PAFI-857731 format. One record per residue (C-alpha): x, y, z; residue in three letters. Coordinates in nm, 3 decimals, m for minus. Each point is the difference from the previous one (the first is absolute). Layout:
! PAFI-857731
X Y Z ALA
...
//
This chain:
! PAFI-857731
m0.033 0.134 m1.471 UNK
0.379 0.016 0.019 UNK
0.111 0.262 0.253 UNK
0.337 0.150 0.089 UNK
m0.084 0.159 0.337 UNK
m0.264 m0.239 0.136 UNK
m0.039 m0.362 0.100 UNK
m0.351 m0.142 m0.031 UNK
m0.104 m0.336 0.142 UNK
m0.343 m0.160 0.024 UNK
m0.073 m0.289 0.234 UNK
m0.335 m0.135 0.117 UNK
m0.182 0.300 m0.144 UNK
0.224 0.253 0.178 UNK
0.223 0.220 m0.218 UNK
0.305 0.160 0.158 UNK
0.162 0.300 m0.170 UNK
0.351 0.077 0.127 UNK
0.165 0.326 m0.099 UNK
0.349 m0.131 m0.070 UNK
0.258 0.278 0.020 UNK
0.153 m0.070 0.341 UNK
0.330 0.175 m0.083 UNK
m0.203 0.322 m0.037 UNK
m0.231 m0.082 0.294 UNK
m0.264 m0.079 m0.263 UNK
m0.028 0.365 m0.104 UNK
m0.252 0.036 m0.281 UNK
0.096 0.098 m0.351 UNK
m0.221 0.068 m0.301 UNK
0.060 m0.362 m0.102 UNK
m0.115 m0.123 0.342 UNK
m0.322 0.201 m0.023 UNK
m0.064 m0.117 m0.356 UNK
0.060 m0.363 0.088 UNK
m0.216 0.025 0.312 UNK
m0.280 0.152 m0.207 UNK
0.003 m0.288 m0.247 UNK
0.032 m0.270 0.267 UNK
m0.286 0.147 0.208 UNK
m0.220 0.005 m0.310 UNK
0.087 m0.362 m0.083 UNK
m0.054 m0.128 0.354 UNK
m0.326 0.189 0.032 UNK
m0.130 m0.173 m0.313 UNK
0.136 m0.345 0.091 UNK
m0.249 m0.280 0.054 UNK
0.251 m0.174 0.228 UNK
0.106 0.281 0.234 UNK
m0.225 0.075 0.296 UNK
0.220 0.234 0.206 UNK
0.326 0.190 m0.050 UNK
0.289 0.080 0.236 UNK
0.251 0.276 m0.077 UNK
0.337 0.006 0.178 UNK
0.362 0.099 m0.053 UNK
0.314 m0.208 m0.047 UNK
0.251 m0.020 0.283 UNK
m0.033 0.080 0.369 UNK
0.051 0.380 m0.001 UNK
m0.271 0.147 m0.216 UNK
m0.350 m0.048 m0.132 UNK
0.052 0.290 m0.240 UNK
0.218 0.292 0.113 UNK
m0.173 0.249 m0.230 UNK
0.067 0.106 m0.356 UNK
0.347 m0.019 m0.148 UNK
0.140 0.346 0.085 UNK
0.266 m0.014 m0.270 UNK
m0.279 m0.052 m0.252 UNK
m0.224 0.268 0.153 UNK
0.277 0.260 m0.002 UNK
0.014 m0.011 m0.379 UNK
m0.371 0.068 m0.051 UNK
m0.151 0.325 m0.120 UNK
m0.353 0.109 0.088 UNK
m0.169 m0.180 m0.292 UNK
0.184 m0.328 0.063 UNK
m0.067 0.027 0.374 UNK
m0.373 0.033 m0.064 UNK
0.005 m0.298 m0.239 UNK
0.177 m0.206 0.266 UNK
m0.254 0.102 0.263 UNK
m0.290 m0.088 m0.229 UNK
0.157 m0.340 m0.072 UNK
0.021 m0.067 0.374 UNK
m0.356 0.127 0.057 UNK
m0.124 m0.239 m0.269 UNK
0.177 m0.290 0.172 UNK
m0.139 0.086 0.342 UNK
m0.350 0.045 m0.137 UNK
0.024 m0.336 m0.179 UNK
0.083 m0.167 0.333 UNK
m0.291 0.172 0.175 UNK
m0.242 m0.082 m0.281 UNK
0.122 m0.358 m0.047 UNK
m0.259 m0.267 0.079 UNK
0.274 m0.187 0.186 UNK
0.113 0.095 0.354 UNK
0.356 0.135 0.027 UNK
0.211 m0.034 0.315 UNK
0.321 0.197 0.056 UNK
0.253 m0.207 0.196 UNK
0.228 0.281 0.120 UNK
0.337 m0.150 0.081 UNK
0.205 0.315 0.067 UNK
0.010 0.360 m0.116 UNK
m0.321 0.116 m0.172 UNK
0.085 0.357 m0.089 UNK
m0.136 0.243 m0.257 UNK
m0.136 m0.200 m0.291 UNK
0.039 m0.319 0.205 UNK
m0.230 0.133 0.270 UNK
m0.238 0.116 m0.271 UNK
m0.006 m0.345 m0.163 UNK
m0.080 m0.155 0.337 UNK
m0.276 0.256 0.057 UNK
m0.192 m0.106 m0.310 UNK
0.000 m0.367 0.102 UNK
m0.303 m0.131 0.184 UNK
0.195 m0.111 0.306 UNK
0.348 0.062 0.134 UNK
0.193 m0.246 0.217 UNK
0.328 0.131 0.137 UNK
0.309 m0.169 0.133 UNK
0.120 0.136 0.334 UNK
0.295 0.166 m0.175 UNK
m0.219 0.182 m0.255 UNK
0.022 0.378 m0.025 UNK
m0.250 0.228 m0.176 UNK
0.038 0.355 m0.124 UNK
m0.069 0.264 m0.261 UNK
0.342 0.173 m0.001 UNK
m0.043 0.194 m0.323 UNK
0.010 0.332 0.190 UNK
0.366 m0.073 0.079 UNK
0.091 0.013 m0.369 UNK
m0.209 0.303 m0.078 UNK
m0.314 m0.160 m0.140 UNK
m0.321 m0.173 0.111 UNK
m0.166 m0.340 m0.031 UNK
m0.080 m0.065 m0.364 UNK
m0.143 m0.352 m0.005 UNK
m0.319 0.066 0.200 UNK
0.141 0.026 0.352 UNK
m0.141 0.347 0.065 UNK
m0.349 m0.137 m0.064 UNK
m0.002 m0.359 0.126 UNK
0.200 0.058 0.319 UNK
m0.245 0.254 0.154 UNK
m0.292 m0.218 m0.103 UNK
0.159 m0.286 0.195 UNK
0.151 0.167 0.309 UNK
m0.164 0.342 0.009 UNK
0.109 0.346 m0.109 UNK
0.214 0.084 0.304 UNK
0.215 m0.313 0.002 UNK
0.033 0.006 m0.379 UNK
0.116 0.361 m0.003 UNK
0.246 m0.075 0.279 UNK
0.159 m0.275 m0.208 UNK
m0.008 0.199 m0.324 UNK
0.119 0.335 0.141 UNK
0.279 m0.138 0.222 UNK
0.107 m0.286 m0.225 UNK
0.057 m0.204 0.317 UNK
m0.028 m0.378 m0.004 UNK
m0.217 m0.199 0.239 UNK
0.062 m0.356 0.113 UNK
m0.231 m0.296 m0.045 UNK
m0.163 0.025 0.342 UNK
m0.082 0.368 m0.049 UNK
m0.132 m0.080 m0.348 UNK
m0.230 m0.259 0.159 UNK
m0.106 0.241 0.276 UNK
m0.117 0.265 m0.247 UNK
m0.167 m0.249 m0.232 UNK
0.253 0.004 m0.282 UNK
0.054 m0.377 0.022 UNK
m0.233 m0.283 0.094 UNK
0.247 m0.220 0.181 UNK
0.363 m0.010 0.120 UNK
0.185 m0.332 0.016 UNK
0.360 m0.115 0.053 UNK
0.201 0.033 m0.320 UNK
0.048 m0.376 m0.027 UNK
m0.378 m0.049 0.004 UNK
m0.095 0.273 m0.249 UNK
m0.058 m0.206 m0.313 UNK
m0.174 m0.277 0.192 UNK
m0.234 0.259 0.153 UNK
m0.067 0.160 m0.339 UNK
m0.066 m0.339 m0.156 UNK
m0.238 m0.094 0.282 UNK
m0.207 0.312 m0.066 UNK
0.015 m0.060 m0.377 UNK
m0.117 m0.359 0.043 UNK
m0.291 0.116 0.215 UNK
m0.104 0.250 m0.267 UNK
0.050 m0.260 m0.273 UNK
m0.273 m0.210 0.163 UNK
m0.259 0.274 m0.042 UNK
m0.222 0.067 m0.300 UNK
0.190 0.205 m0.256 UNK
m0.327 0.167 m0.095 UNK
m0.057 0.110 0.360 UNK
0.364 0.110 0.040 UNK
m0.025 0.211 m0.313 UNK
m0.321 0.169 0.117 UNK
0.142 0.060 0.349 UNK
0.307 0.171 m0.146 UNK
m0.210 0.210 m0.235 UNK
m0.239 0.122 0.267 UNK
0.279 0.107 0.237 UNK
0.247 0.147 m0.250 UNK
m0.259 0.183 m0.210 UNK
m0.224 0.091 0.292 UNK
0.280 0.190 0.172 UNK
m0.009 0.246 m0.290 UNK
m0.372 0.077 0.048 UNK
m0.205 0.189 0.257 UNK
m0.168 m0.226 0.256 UNK
m0.350 0.001 m0.154 UNK
0.129 m0.086 m0.346 UNK
0.238 m0.262 0.141 UNK
m0.276 m0.173 0.193 UNK
m0.220 m0.003 m0.311 UNK
0.294 m0.151 m0.190 UNK
0.036 m0.263 0.273 UNK
m0.368 m0.089 m0.033 UNK
0.045 m0.042 m0.375 UNK
0.296 m0.235 0.037 UNK
m0.171 m0.188 0.284 UNK
m0.294 m0.059 m0.233 UNK
0.233 m0.101 m0.282 UNK
0.155 m0.270 0.219 UNK
m0.342 m0.167 0.017 UNK
0.028 m0.068 m0.373 UNK
0.302 m0.224 0.055 UNK
0.016 m0.374 0.045 UNK
0.250 0.051 0.283 UNK
m0.255 0.192 0.208 UNK
m0.247 m0.285 m0.041 UNK
0.265 m0.258 0.085 UNK
0.135 0.195 0.296 UNK
m0.339 0.041 0.165 UNK
m0.104 m0.358 m0.073 UNK
0.325 m0.128 0.152 UNK
m0.052 0.213 0.311 UNK
m0.352 m0.135 0.054 UNK
0.114 m0.355 m0.071 UNK
0.294 0.038 0.241 UNK
0.266 m0.090 m0.256 UNK
0.293 0.170 m0.168 UNK
m0.097 0.189 m0.318 UNK
0.135 m0.106 m0.337 UNK
0.026 0.321 m0.199 UNK
0.005 m0.001 m0.380 UNK
0.091 0.368 m0.040 UNK
m0.320 0.060 m0.197 UNK
//
């Protein structure tokens, strides 16, 4: 796909999506969301790609939210359509069989924070800043932040961020569980690639089932979620990768997964 706001590169089974609007601190437009939606769909279906990294161009921002000049022109109907477009993108990332890693290289505000939230893991540079500042412009998170943030860090911390609009730094984000790891800025992409390579060595069938059981199970009560886990656990025993993985363990060798 030819894109105008993204750069997409695939190397050794790892795809890297870079939101490429550094002059605007990578603020998201409708075009950005549309292009991300198509690229996520293509990478999720790719037989070559085994893991995906999302980052932003430049040293200042991952994604500094939605483009305010664009948002200011929206009426209620268009605003809802934009939100639904973003929700579809975030859901596609969560439901993708491939693991997604957000490499947060600077400001992750508003929609940028929300995009990071729907990724499976978040690695932050030391200079990264996170926030849901929509309250400061008279609105609220519209790309899933009001739902994913409390699920990740708890109701109290989420409401503090959403109601005050204050930013938190990378270390605080790590402390409250918003990010998995904080690294020096110069080491961010190497750290993200190291995690991606580790995931790329796993069975894609098992990765897919692991994502499904966690993402979907969080939306169920505990009894139903545990029953769902049992179903997917059983389903894994119908795969060649389960047979190979257990045989390799008993034979004290590295498994060779076929993703079947």
